[in-house]
C-alpha positions in Angstrom: 129.9 54.7 162.9 132.8 52.8 161.4 133.5 55.4 158.6 133.5 58.4 161.0 136.3 56.5 163.3 138.3 55.9 160.0 137.9 59.7 158.8 139.2 61.1 161.9 142.0 58.3 162.3 143.3 59.7 158.8 142.5 63.3 159.6 144.8 63.2 162.8 147.5 61.1 160.8 147.5 64.0 158.1 148.1 66.6 161.0 151.1 64.1 162.7 152.8 62.6 159.6 151.9 66.3 157.6 150.5 64.3 154.8 147.8 64.5 152.3 144.9 62.3 152.4 145.9 60.3 149.2 149.4 59.7 150.8 147.9 57.8 153.6 147.1 54.0 152.9 146.1 51.8 155.3 147.7 48.6 154.1 151.0 50.1 153.6 153.6 48.7 156.2 154.6 51.3 159.1 158.4 50.6 158.0 157.5 51.3 154.4 155.9 54.9 155.6 159.0 55.6 157.7 157.1 55.5 160.8 160.0 55.6 163.5 159.2 54.8 167.1 158.9 58.7 168.1 156.3 59.3 165.6 154.6 56.1 166.6 154.4 57.3 169.8 153.4 60.9 168.6 150.6 58.8 166.7 149.6 57.0 169.8 149.1 60.0 172.2 147.1 61.5 169.6 144.9 58.6 168.9 144.5 58.2 172.6 143.4 61.9 172.8 141.2 62.0 169.9 139.4 58.7 170.8 139.7 59.0 174.5 141.1 55.2 174.9 144.4 53.9 176.3 146.8 51.7 174.3 147.4 48.7 176.3 151.5 48.7 177.4 152.3 46.1 175.1 150.8 47.8 172.1 153.3 50.8 173.2 155.9 49.2 170.8 155.7 50.2 167.3 156.5 46.8 166.2 153.4 45.6 167.7 151.8 46.5 164.3 152.4 45.8 160.5 150.4 48.5 159.2 147.9 51.6 160.0 145.0 49.1 159.3 145.9 46.9 162.0 146.0 50.2 164.4 142.9 51.5 163.2 141.2 47.9 163.9 142.7 48.3 167.3 141.4 51.7 168.0 137.7 50.5 166.8 138.0 47.5 169.3 139.1 49.8 172.3 136.4 52.1 171.5 134.0 49.1 171.5 134.9 47.9 174.7 134.6 51.3 176.3 130.8 51.6 175.2 
């Protein structure tokens, strides 16, 4: 199941940031990717819709996460809490 979540996550990132799949490196810092607060909120909304979850208020600050990998782990945690 984790693989499917990761694949969906990457696919949504490709759509939001208009990137090729090989350009998505999960362990690169968000600042190196050039993620601004606007793109972060677009990503949060997209992930909430895609996975039917809701980010906690304290996680709406784009400085809360260092990497895409941390966001992915957070999403996995939120999905498992739902089940």
